[in-house]
C-alpha positions as CSV (number, residue, x, y, z in Angstrom):
1,M,155.6,97.0,135.8
2,L,159.4,97.6,134.3
3,Q,159.0,101.0,136.0
4,K,159.4,98.7,139.2
5,R,162.1,96.4,137.6
6,S,164.2,99.4,136.7
7,G,164.5,100.8,139.9
8,L,165.1,97.4,141.4
9,A,167.9,96.7,139.1
10,L,169.7,99.5,139.8
11,V,169.0,99.3,143.6
12,L,170.7,95.3,143.1
13,A,173.9,97.6,140.8
14,W,174.5,99.7,144.0
15,L,174.6,97.2,146.5
16,M,176.5,95.1,144.9
17,G,178.5,97.3,144.8
18,L,179.0,98.0,148.2
19,I,178.9,94.6,149.3
20,G,182.3,94.4,146.8
21,F,183.4,97.0,148.2
22,V,183.2,95.9,151.9
23,F,184.6,92.4,150.9
24,G,187.6,94.3,149.1
25,L,188.6,96.3,151.8
26,V,188.1,92.7,154.2
27,F,189.1,90.0,152.5
28,D,191.4,91.1,148.5
29,P,190.7,93.7,146.5
30,I,189.9,91.5,143.7
31,W,186.6,91.3,145.1
32,F,185.5,94.4,144.5
33,A,186.5,94.3,141.1
34,R,184.9,90.9,140.8
35,F,181.9,92.8,141.8
36,G,181.5,95.5,139.2
37,S,180.3,93.1,136.8
38,V,177.4,92.3,138.6
39,V,176.9,96.3,138.5
40,V,177.3,97.0,135.0
41,L,175.1,93.7,134.7
42,F,172.0,95.2,137.4
43,A,173.2,99.0,135.7
44,V,172.5,97.6,131.9
45,M,169.6,95.1,133.1
46,S,168.0,98.5,134.0
47,E,168.7,100.6,131.1
48,Y,166.7,98.1,128.9
49,A,163.7,98.1,131.4
50,L,163.8,101.8,131.2
51,L,164.1,102.1,127.3
52,H,161.6,98.9,126.6
53,G,159.3,100.6,129.2
54,E,159.5,103.7,127.6
55,L,158.7,102.4,124.0
56,N,155.7,100.6,124.8
57,I,154.0,103.8,126.7
58,L,155.2,105.8,123.6
59,Y,153.4,102.8,120.9
60,Q,150.4,103.0,123.0
61,R,149.9,106.4,123.1
62,L,150.5,106.2,118.9
63,E,148.2,103.9,118.7
64,K,145.3,105.9,120.3
65,V,146.2,109.0,118.1
66,Q,143.5,109.6,114.8
67,A,144.5,111.4,111.4
68,E,142.7,114.5,112.8
69,D,144.7,114.9,115.9
70,D,147.3,117.0,117.3
71,M,150.3,114.7,119.0
72,P,150.2,113.8,121.7
73,D,152.9,114.7,125.0
74,L,155.3,112.0,124.3
75,T,157.8,113.2,127.2
76,P,159.2,111.3,129.2
77,S,158.3,112.1,132.8
78,K,161.5,113.7,135.0
79,W,162.0,111.5,137.1
80,H,162.2,108.7,134.1
81,R,164.9,110.8,132.7
82,K,166.7,110.9,136.0
83,K,166.2,107.0,136.3
84,V,168.1,106.8,132.5
85,W,170.8,109.4,134.0
86,L,171.9,107.1,137.1
87,S,171.7,104.3,134.8
88,H,174.0,105.4,132.6
89,L,176.3,106.8,135.4
90,T,176.1,103.2,137.4
91,V,177.3,101.2,133.9
92,V,180.4,104.0,133.9
93,L,181.3,103.6,137.3
94,G,180.8,99.9,137.2
95,T,183.1,99.7,134.5
96,L,185.4,101.1,136.2
97,I,185.3,99.5,139.2
98,W,185.2,96.3,137.5
99,G,188.4,97.4,135.5
100,F,190.3,99.0,138.2
101,G,188.5,98.4,141.4
102,D,191.7,96.4,142.7
103,L,194.1,98.8,142.2
104,L,191.5,101.7,143.9
105,L,191.7,99.7,146.7
């Protein structure tokens, strides 16, 4: 469930960036900068959902381990790692848009 929320938050972050870009071109460049804060908000929500979801999976796997068992593979999937990377990138880009978006347009 949290994995879907993280993906939705990422899509919303990029959608807000696009809407802000259009508003910045049509109305006033300050709108692009204002929407940067919303991009950061959704990107941080995505990062939190990814981290929280991964920790829940880790705890569930560790609860099943017995003393005589080998440790299970705790490596996140490639898709999960890509979403984490994309969330980090979105936070950075959203912060740059928030701070300098009006100057970029």
